[in-house]
C-alpha positions in Angstrom: -160.7 -70.6 135.9 -157.8 -70.8 138.4 -155.4 -67.9 137.9 -152.0 -67.0 139.4 -151.5 -63.6 137.7 -152.0 -61.7 140.9 -149.1 -63.5 142.7 -145.8 -61.6 143.2 -143.7 -64.3 141.6 -145.7 -64.2 138.3 -145.5 -60.4 138.2 -141.7 -60.5 138.3 -140.3 -58.3 135.6 -137.7 -60.8 134.4 -140.3 -63.6 134.1 -142.6 -61.3 132.2 -139.9 -60.3 129.8 -139.1 -63.9 129.0 -142.8 -64.7 128.5 -143.3 -61.7 126.3 -140.3 -62.6 124.2 -141.5 -66.1 123.6 -145.3 -65.4 123.2 -144.8 -63.1 120.1 -144.7 -63.8 116.4 -146.5 -67.1 116.4 -144.6 -68.5 119.4 -146.4 -69.7 122.6 -144.9 -70.2 126.1 -146.2 -71.1 129.5 -144.8 -71.5 132.9 -144.7 -75.2 133.6 -144.5 -77.6 136.5 -143.2 -76.8 139.9 -143.8 -73.1 140.0 -147.5 -73.5 139.2 -147.8 -76.4 141.6 -146.2 -74.5 144.5 -148.1 -71.4 143.7 -151.4 -73.3 144.1 -150.2 -75.2 147.2 -148.7 -72.2 149.1 -145.1 -73.4 148.9 -142.1 -71.1 148.1 -141.3 -70.7 144.5 -137.5 -70.8 143.8 -137.6 -70.8 140.0 -140.0 -70.7 137.1 -139.4 -73.2 134.3 -141.0 -72.4 130.9 -142.3 -74.6 128.1 -142.6 -73.3 124.6 -143.6 -74.3 121.1 -140.4 -72.7 119.7 -137.5 -74.9 118.9 -134.2 -74.2 120.8 -132.5 -72.4 117.9 -135.4 -70.0 117.7 -135.3 -69.4 121.4 -131.6 -68.6 121.2 -132.1 -66.3 118.2 -134.8 -64.3 119.9 -132.8 -64.0 123.1 -129.8 -62.8 121.1 -131.9 -60.2 119.3 -133.3 -59.0 122.7 -129.9 -58.8 124.3 -130.6 -61.7 126.6 -127.9 -64.2 127.4 -128.8 -67.8 126.3 -127.0 -70.9 127.6 -127.6 -74.2 125.8 -127.7 -76.2 129.0 -129.6 -79.2 127.7 -130.1 -78.3 124.0 -130.3 -82.0 122.9 -133.4 -82.3 125.1 -134.7 -79.0 124.0 -133.6 -76.9 127.0 -132.0 -73.4 126.8 -131.4 -71.3 129.9 -132.1 -67.6 129.5 -130.4 -65.3 132.0 -132.3 -62.0 132.7 -131.0 -59.7 135.4 -128.8 -62.4 136.8 -131.8 -64.8 137.1 -131.8 -68.1 135.1 -135.0 -69.4 133.4 -135.0 -72.8 131.8 -136.9 -72.8 128.5 -137.8 -76.2 127.1 -139.4 -77.0 123.8 -142.5 -79.1 123.8 -141.6 -82.7 123.2 -142.5 -86.3 123.5 -140.4 -89.4 124.1 -139.7 -91.4 121.0 -137.6 -94.0 122.8 -136.9 -94.7 126.5 -134.8 -97.3 128.4 -135.7 -96.4 131.9 -132.8 -94.0 132.3 -132.7 -91.7 129.3 -135.0 -90.7 126.5 -134.8 -89.8 122.8 -137.1 -86.8 122.5 -138.9 -85.4 119.5 -139.9 -81.7 119.5 -143.4 -80.7 118.8 -146.2 -78.1 119.4 -148.8 -80.3 121.1 -149.4 -79.2 124.7 -151.4 -82.4 125.6 -148.6 -84.6 124.3 -146.0 -82.6 126.3 -148.2 -82.8 129.5 -148.7 -86.6 129.0 -144.9 -87.3 129.1 -144.5 -85.7 132.5 -144.4 -87.8 135.6 -147.1 -86.7 138.2 -150.3 -84.8 137.7 -149.4 -82.1 140.2 -146.3 -81.5 138.0 -148.2 -81.4 134.7 -149.9 -78.0 135.1 -149.2 -74.8 133.0 -149.8 -71.1 133.5 -150.2 -69.1 130.3 -149.0 -65.5 129.7 -152.2 -64.2 131.5 -151.7 -66.4 134.5 -154.5 -68.8 133.6 -153.8 -72.3 135.0 -154.2 -74.9 132.3 -154.8 -78.5 133.5 -154.6 -81.2 130.9 -154.0 -84.2 133.2 -156.2 -83.7 136.3 -153.6 -82.1 138.4 -155.9 -79.4 139.9 -158.2 -82.0 141.6 -155.1 -83.8 142.9 -153.7 -80.6 144.3 -156.9 -80.0 146.2 -156.9 -83.5 147.7 -153.1 -83.6 148.1 -152.9 -86.7 145.9 -149.6 -87.6 144.3 -150.5 -89.6 141.2 -148.8 -90.6 138.0 -150.1 -89.3 134.8 -151.8 -92.0 132.8 -150.5 -95.5 133.2 -148.2 -95.6 136.2 -146.2 -98.6 135.0 -145.5 -96.8 131.7 -144.4 -93.6 133.4 -142.0 -95.6 135.6 -140.6 -97.6 132.7 -139.7 -94.3 131.0 -137.4 -93.4 133.9 -137.1 -95.6 137.0 -136.1 -92.5 139.1 -139.8 -91.7 139.1 -140.2 -94.4 141.8 -138.1 -92.2 144.1 -139.8 -89.0 142.9 -143.2 -90.5 143.7 -142.2 -90.8 147.3 -140.3 -87.5 147.4 -143.3 -85.6 146.2 -145.5 -87.6 148.6 -143.2 -86.4 151.4 -143.5 -82.8 150.4 -147.1 -82.5 149.0 -149.0 -85.7 149.8 -151.8 -86.2 152.3 -153.3 -89.4 153.7 -152.2 -92.7 152.1 -150.2 -92.8 148.9 -152.1 -93.5 145.7 -152.5 -97.3 145.6 -152.0 -97.6 141.8 -148.7 -95.7 142.1 -147.6 -97.8 145.1 -148.2 -101.1 143.2 -146.4 -99.7 140.1 -143.4 -98.7 142.3 -143.3 -102.1 143.8 -143.4 -103.8 140.4 -140.7 -101.4 139.0 -138.2 -101.9 141.9 -135.7 -104.0 139.8 -135.2 -100.9 137.6 -133.7 -99.0 140.5 -130.5 -100.9 139.9 -130.0 -99.3 136.5 -129.9 -95.7 138.0 -126.7 -93.9 138.7 -125.7 -93.4 142.4 -125.7 -89.7 141.9 -129.3 -89.6 140.8 -130.4 -91.8 143.6 -128.6 -89.8 146.3 -129.9 -86.5 144.9 -133.5 -87.8 145.1 -133.1 -89.3 148.5 -131.5 -86.2 149.9 -134.4 -84.1 148.6 -136.9 -86.5 150.2 -135.1 -86.3 153.5 -135.2 -82.5 153.4 -139.1 -82.5 153.5 -140.7 -81.0 156.6 -141.7 -84.6 157.7 -140.4 -87.4 155.6 -141.6 -90.1 158.0 -144.7 -91.3 156.2 -142.9 -91.5 152.8 -140.0 -93.5 154.4 -142.6 -95.8 156.0 -144.3 -96.6 152.7 -140.9 -97.0 151.0 -139.9 -99.6 153.6 -143.3 -101.3 153.3 -142.7 -102.2 149.6 -138.9 -102.7 149.8 -137.8 -99.6 148.0 -135.9 -98.2 151.0 -134.0 -101.4 151.4 -133.2 -101.4 147.7 -131.5 -98.0 147.8 -130.4 -98.0 151.5 -129.7 -101.5 152.7 -128.0 -100.1 155.8 -131.4 -99.1 157.1 -132.9 -102.6 156.8 -132.2 -103.8 160.3 -131.8 -100.4 161.9 -135.3 -99.1 161.0 -136.8 -95.7 160.7 -138.4 -95.5 164.1 -136.2 -92.6 165.2 -137.6 -90.2 162.5 -140.9 -89.1 164.2 -139.0 -88.2 167.4 -136.3 -86.3 165.4 -138.9 -84.4 163.4 -140.7 -83.5 166.6 -137.5 -82.3 168.2 -136.6 -80.2 165.1 -140.0 -78.5 165.1 -140.0 -77.9 168.9 -136.4 -76.5 169.1 -136.3 -74.7 165.8 -133.7 -76.9 164.2 -133.4 -76.6 160.4 -134.2 -79.9 158.8 -130.9 -81.6 157.9 -131.1 -84.5 155.4 -127.7 -85.9 156.7 -128.9 -85.9 160.3 -132.1 -87.6 159.3 -130.1 -90.2 157.4 -127.9 -90.8 160.4 -131.1 -91.5 162.4 -131.9 -94.5 160.2 -128.5 -96.1 159.6 -126.1 -97.7 162.2 -123.1 -95.7 163.4 -120.7 -98.2 161.9 -117.7 -96.5 160.4 -116.9 -99.3 157.9 -120.5 -99.7 156.7 -121.0 -95.9 156.4 -117.8 -95.6 154.4 -119.2 -98.2 152.0 -122.5 -96.3 151.9 -120.7 -93.1 151.1 -118.8 -94.8 148.3 -121.9 -96.5 146.9 -124.0 -93.3 146.9 -121.1 -91.1 145.7 -121.5 -88.8 148.7 -119.3 -85.6 148.6 -116.2 -85.5 150.7 -118.0 -83.2 153.2 -121.0 -85.6 153.4 -118.8 -88.6 153.8 -116.9 -86.7 156.5 -120.1 -86.0 158.4 -120.8 -89.7 158.7 -117.2 -90.7 159.5 -117.0 -88.1 162.3 -120.4 -89.3 163.7 -119.5 -93.0 163.6 -116.1 -92.4 165.3 -117.4 -90.0 168.0 -117.8 -91.6 171.4 -121.2 -92.0 173.1 -121.6 -89.3 175.7 -123.1 -90.2 179.1 -125.3 -87.4 180.4 -123.5 -87.5 183.8 -120.2 -86.4 182.1 -118.8 -83.2 183.7 -118.3 -80.1 181.6 -114.5 -80.4 182.1 -114.3 -84.0 180.9 -116.7 -83.1 178.0 -114.4 -80.3 176.8 -111.6 -82.8 176.7 -113.7 -85.2 174.6 -114.6 -82.4 172.2 -111.0 -81.5 171.8 -109.9 -85.1 171.2 -112.8 -86.3 169.0 -114.1 -83.1 167.4 -117.3 -81.3 168.1 -119.2 -82.0 164.8 -119.5 -85.8 165.3 -120.3 -85.5 169.0 -123.0 -82.9 168.2 -124.7 -85.3 165.8 -124.7 -88.0 168.6 -126.1 -85.5 171.0 -128.9 -84.4 168.7 -130.0 -87.9 168.0 -129.9 -88.8 171.7 -131.7 -85.6 172.7 -134.5 -86.4 170.2 -134.9 -89.9 171.7 -134.8 -88.6 175.3 -137.4 -85.9 174.6 -139.7 -88.6 173.1 -139.3 -90.8 176.2 -139.7 -87.8 178.5 -143.5 -87.9 177.9 -143.7 -91.0 180.0 -140.5 -91.1 182.1 -139.3 -88.3 184.5 -135.7 -89.7 184.3 -135.7 -89.2 180.5 -136.8 -85.5 181.1 -133.7 -84.9 183.2 -131.6 -86.7 180.7 -133.0 -84.6 177.9 -132.2 -81.4 179.9 -128.6 -82.5 180.4 -128.2 -83.5 176.7 -129.5 -80.2 175.7 -126.9 -78.4 177.8 -124.1 -80.6 176.4 -125.3 -79.9 172.9 -125.1 -76.1 173.5 -121.5 -76.6 174.8 -120.6 -78.6 171.7 -122.1 -76.0 169.3 -120.2 -73.2 171.0 -116.9 -75.1 171.4 -113.9 -73.5 169.8 -110.9 -75.9 169.8 -108.0 -74.4 171.8 -104.7 -74.1 170.1 -101.9 -76.1 171.6 -99.2 -73.6 172.5 -96.1 -75.7 171.4 -94.9 -76.9 168.0 -92.4 -79.3 166.7 -89.9 -76.4 166.4 -90.1 -75.8 170.1 -89.2 -79.5 170.8 -86.2 -79.4 168.4 -85.0 -76.1 170.0 -85.1 -77.8 173.4 -82.5 -80.3 172.1 -84.6 -83.3 171.1 -83.1 -84.8 167.9 -85.1 -84.8 164.8 -87.1 -88.0 164.4 -90.0 -89.9 165.9 -89.2 -88.8 169.4 -90.2 -85.2 168.5 -93.8 -86.3 167.9 -93.8 -88.5 171.0 -92.7 -85.6 173.3 -95.1 -83.2 171.7 -98.0 -85.7 172.0 -97.1 -86.4 175.7 -97.1 -82.7 176.5 -100.3 -82.1 174.6 -102.0 -84.9 176.6 -100.9 -83.3 179.8 -102.2 -80.0 178.7 -105.6 -81.5 177.8 -105.8 -83.4 181.1 -105.2 -80.0 182.8 -108.2 -78.7 180.8 -105.9 -76.5 178.6 -104.8 -74.4 181.6 -101.1 -74.9 181.3 -99.5 -71.8 179.8 -96.8 -71.9 177.1 -94.2 -71.0 179.8 -95.3 -73.9 182.0 -95.2 -76.2 179.0 -91.7 -75.1 178.0 -90.6 -76.0 181.6 -92.0 -79.4 181.2 -90.5 -79.7 177.8 -87.0 -79.1 179.2 -87.5 -82.1 181.6 -88.7 -84.3 178.8 -85.8 -83.2 176.6 -83.3 -84.1 179.3 -84.7 -87.6 179.6 -82.7 -90.3 177.7 -84.3 -91.1 174.3 
């Protein structure tokens, strides 16, 4: 029997304390889902969720008696979070879905492990590890882990109808854990279930898409999503732009040691159109920082590789380094891919790499004058103050930030003496 008891994460004292608490006096608890899957596939384990036969009130009562903080994070669905040594453990009562509408479910608590496993989405997510570390497989997940097959539990259409987000989860888990081609039954069910994607909240869609784009190489998953129309459903901006830039970007990330960035990867498959990206950010409910990322990128100028360092510094000052850096990263990935066949692309890649380093190190200089200096020089309050300040700043930038405050004040006196 497969066993995870010898692994460090399972030996953790906080986890063992929770399992001990819930596996006494007639209760039974097992580690469920992701932690077991990742332990068997050699992936990092960030948290350990626990399934139990105990109802939430009993979990809370036992935790209180043991001096463990209990937070009713999803008590209507049977989930209580126990906090041990600052670490949260989600504890969920065994359940089955009495009613579903494709978005939410009415659950009924129970004690049947098979019934609990059957309601989960994918076989690789339906594994348990008992208190001794024995892995319990009620849905065929172990075989699928060995073959890297991402497959729905039972009838794929039924699993998707229970929650249409499972279409995106199918592709997300394929991106992270799948090998070869996707499960054909799952693909057909996802294609049939596409209309249900419209019922999902934007926040859930974006959360799932962002996790997919964070995979080491999301290219194959995106390809199959495009093949059956799912990608166009959730990201219409990508329809005519395509996903061809992803392989080159992933290769560049791996070669240069870049941390995979879901936002950069999304930028690679949508057009740099500020208006369309603003609409995308609104539709997907992106955060202000995420929307800002795309706005800065869309408004940043294209950078020719023959640009001089001095001119480049002026561009960075005027347009901001973050958006320009995104353009350079995407251009560099493309140039590196072309460089395998063209010497000119190799030279271009080298220059783009140099410019990217300059952008990443750039610290925006502080303009030495303020509106108060302009007023002090005798310019009346009003629009002319900003105009004079803007003219002087432009001169300072064109001189590559070399004019000192004293020199600028001399120029300010001349501007102040000019008729308004």
